[in-house]
C-alpha angles and dihedrals in degrees: 000000000000117000122217117232133194121232112260113249121228124259124354094351093070096077089047091054092045090052091050090049088052089054094053094047091049091049093047091053090046091049093058089057096048096042091247097304114131114237088202093057094052093044091052089049094050093041091055092048096044097048093049091046091050088055097045109082092168090057088047096053090046087055093051089050091049090049092050090046091050093047090049091052090050095050092049092051091050091049090051090052092046092058092043124078140211114338092357090071089071090050098055092106125259118255092216130020124215116248114268092256094047106097098167096100103035099107113101090235088075091064095066121087134286091023093054089058091047100052094038092051088051094050091047089052092050089049094050091049087051088056091046098052095043133062096025108152113248102014116127117250092240095050090045091055092045093052095044090049097046092044092052091049089052094047091049088063089068097046109139089232090070097062132068098224093051102039112083093194096052090045092054093047092048093051093046092051095037093237096308093124090060090053090051089048092053089050090049090051093051092047092051092046093052089049092049093051091046092047091240125150124254122286109283099018090105089073090067105061117178109250092018112056098002132032090029102137103122118253149124135248101237102174136026134181133162091284112031145026116209117217122200113197124223114250115253096196133061091237127042136193116259100236118064127225118231117194122200109193122192118276089224086072141046109259094235094082081090092047104044124142114340094261096053102033114125089196092055090048093053096045088050090055091056100263124144104229133198125183132195116224113197125220113243098239126226136186094292088062095055093116099051106118138184089278090061093045089056096043100036095031120036098012094046089051092048090049093050095046089051092052094046092046105025124196093018126111120234128236099214122198128189128195121206108316088002087063090053091049091047089054091052091048094046091050092050092048092050089053090054090044088243100160101182094114115090093184144341128231120196114199111196087325129147132210095169114056099178092103102022095149130247091329087079087067085079095047120081134113095273092045094047093049092049091052091046091056093049091049090044090060098048099025096236144037119253119226090231086058087060098036094080091060094050093047091049089060088065100021096153093056101032104035117016100035087048094050090046095049099043103034105032107023087035098222123132118227108241113254118232136180094267093049092047088052090050090057091052094095128206135191134226126220117250097236096044095049094044089053093044091053096045104035097041112017099032103031100022089216095161096057093039096051100250100104115119128202121182090356093302133101115253123207124201086208089072093066110104104169118106114270131212112196120191121194129177127225098230100033111146092175102049108011112212093238089059092044092053093056087088085083090065095045101050132059102219143081109300126190112199120201126181116193132187119257135046138292094293109018092046092058094045094063109152122195093249094066106102093184096065126105137167142190123221133198122182112201132187121226090251096055122121118252113282126248097241097191091055097039098096092048093052095054122071114221118245120211122246142026119334091220096091090050091056092043090052089052091051090046092054090053100040101036131231125320102268109134123094109258111252114258093213133036124230121013121264090190092057092045098257103117113169109263103193142330122288137292085045130201105284093067089058091056112119 
């Protein structure tokens, strides 16, 4: 891998630059070993916590009392079980219940001795450590959150559900199969290790090939530059609506999460409703793209796509939608357009996208000055950040679901998790350029410049309050990447009509909410520009959930703004007259970049 180097300065400055370069190289090497997590950041957090706890005798006494009470509760539970018999042992009453989202100990086998003692002792210990790592006087909020999170992750390693001798469900399975489950698990482990070394996708992902099983909605690539391909989808109805829909997905993901299999493709749904749909497909950057920054992502990404759609469908306003980072980019672009009095946007939709990063959930645990600098050094060396170098952080946010349950299922129970289109998409990894990701982390996550009015585009400040087009903001209930309370802050930062919609699911599965899913629900709140600020803590309780996918609610909102489908569907895609001759069939070439 080539290593970037700074030109040596003349005179006495040269040794300083050489020392600085040495620091960056050392950090880059260390970052590879620590999966991009800064040891200094962790050490500072634990040092802050440890020193303040050591000088807090009141907190120490409280922890001693809590430990004694928990030990007493456990002993009482053991005594009750000892004097019970048979099935009554499992009805003695637990001394601690798992959290609602903790599914590790739900099987009835866990309620029988000695396993009920084991798992409840573990939960009591976790609860005690939560008390120990929180509420220590003097510890900064960020360091407290880091210590609590890291300690919880460490304790989860020792959960009794992860080990054969202490997991009754796994023991019963192993005895019933005479150990064949462990043999299958070992075979699964070897196969996964071989695929990892060879750089191959997970087992089953080959059944979802781009352009064959996923990303199959017909269309043409009508524009390409060094950063994006723009796809225009073929109409599926005889009449179409006048105003097109342009979708900006995040560059951290392949665009076809919004065009998965035919039954759960948001693009297909919109086209079937008579919308003219355009989609940005981002290039998977490599070392040569290391210096592409946020300016280029606005200019070559969002603005280039808007220019192309405006040329292909002139004199028609655009309904722009942005997903995740694509929504943040869209907000910056819309604010810059409003400042220039560019009125080509008819509306703006934010899909699990943030503009205020002050309370961006547990992901901010990995964002501080030490951590950002550590990541910058790693990206500086290779020119980009690999998705797999971020995947660990995202998985840790839901470690019980994404790490431990998978290891238990595939390597101890010996059963493969069934692959689906969303999982295959998730394994189709992308990269992010060094400069862009550094600017994104610093200017948005670390400094929160966009929400606080300091963000500059093209040398000038942009203000979200300049946006006047209607906004549709979608949050998801279990989003660990863009928490819905953070997503909904756009209502406070703009002066326009905002529709807030909260749907079930997480960051990805909540957005991919096909009509066939009967377990889906959503809440919706239509707010006028002159409404008072919302009480975010009471918002969910004040809005009754509606059954079904949120897609029809959004489509109805778009239809009200763009009018009925009454124009003849175009016979050809693109516009040769405007210089946008179709280049190739969708899904294009950039989505294939590895």
